[in-house]
N, C-alpha and C positions, 0 to 999 in steps of 0.2 A: 538148319543153320540160321534160321530167322528167329528162333525161339528167344523171347525176351527182348527183341529189338522193336523199334518203331519204324523201321525201314519201309517206305512206301512200296518199293519193289517187292518186298516180301508179302505185304498185304495184297497187292495186285495178283501175285502168283497164288496165294492162298485162295482168293476169290475164284481164280480161274480153275484151280483144282476142284474146288467144291462144285462149280458149275459143270465141270466135266463129269463128276460123279453123279450129280442129281438130275442134270438136264440133257447131257450129251451121251449118256451110256458109255462112259470111258472110265471104268473102275480101276484101270491100271495107272491112271494119272496120279502123280504124287509130287510133293515138294522135294527139293534136293535133300538127301539124307533122311527123308521121311518115309512113310508107309503108304501103300496104295489102299484103296477101299477094301479090297479082298484080304490084304494082310491084316488090317485092323479087324475086320469081321472074323477072321480065323482065330484071333486071340480073344476078342470080346464075347462073342456068342458062347463058346464053350465055358468061359469063365462064369458068365451069368447062369448058364444051365447047371453048372456044377454047384453054385451057391443055392439055387432053387432046389436041386435034388437033395443036397445035404440037409436042408431045412424043411423039406416037404411035410414031414409028419410031426412038426413042432408048432408051437404058437408064436414063434419068433417072427419079427419083421426084419427085413434086410434093408440096410441103408448103404447106398453106394454114392461116393462123391467123386466127381471128375470134371473135366473141362466140358463146356457146352458143345464144342465141336465134335467130340466123340459121341455125345448123346444125340446130336442132330443127325449124325451119320448112322448110328447103330440102333437107336430106339425104333425107327420105322421098320427095321429088319426084325427086331425082337417082338414088337407088339403087333397083334393081329389086326387091330383097328386104327392104326396110325400109318399114314403114308408121308412121303417127302413133301408133297404139296402142303399138307397140314402142318408139318414140322417147320417148314420155311415160312408159312403164313403167320404162325403164332410165336415162333422163336422160342428161345430159352432164356428167361430172365435170370440174373444172378441170385443165388442163394434161395431159390424157390424149389421145393420138392415136386417130383412127379410121383404118382401113386399107381401101382399096378396090382393085378391079382392073377394068380395062376389058375387056369381051368384045365379040364381034361384035354382040350384041343389046343392049348397054348397060353401065352401071356397076353393080357389085355390091359391097356391103360384106362384107368378110371378118372384120373385127374392129371392133365398135362400142365404141370407147373402152375397149379392153382385154377386152371380152367377145367370145369367138369366135361367129361367126354362120354358120349353115348357108347355103351358096350352092347 
């Protein structure tokens, strides 16, 4: 209900929901009319896994474009070498790509929006 608004109440609630997810272990928290952490995860992770599976034996690169909020929430779930502390510390700048590679044991971030990451 706050999408596209500049209402301070909406931003305060948005911050509270993210704090609930990342720091207070309350993944069920959500904005009015929005999704919980688990609801987002249940859509995002299978979508990415399907993209990777479809392109596994090709030389294609996959480019996904979305809001930083969903990437802040989901990339630490997806990547084996990124956690929420790292994601929150380094943030997600506008229009900067992150780079990942798929390995036998999962997906690893090699560049977090321009910052090289040890894998």
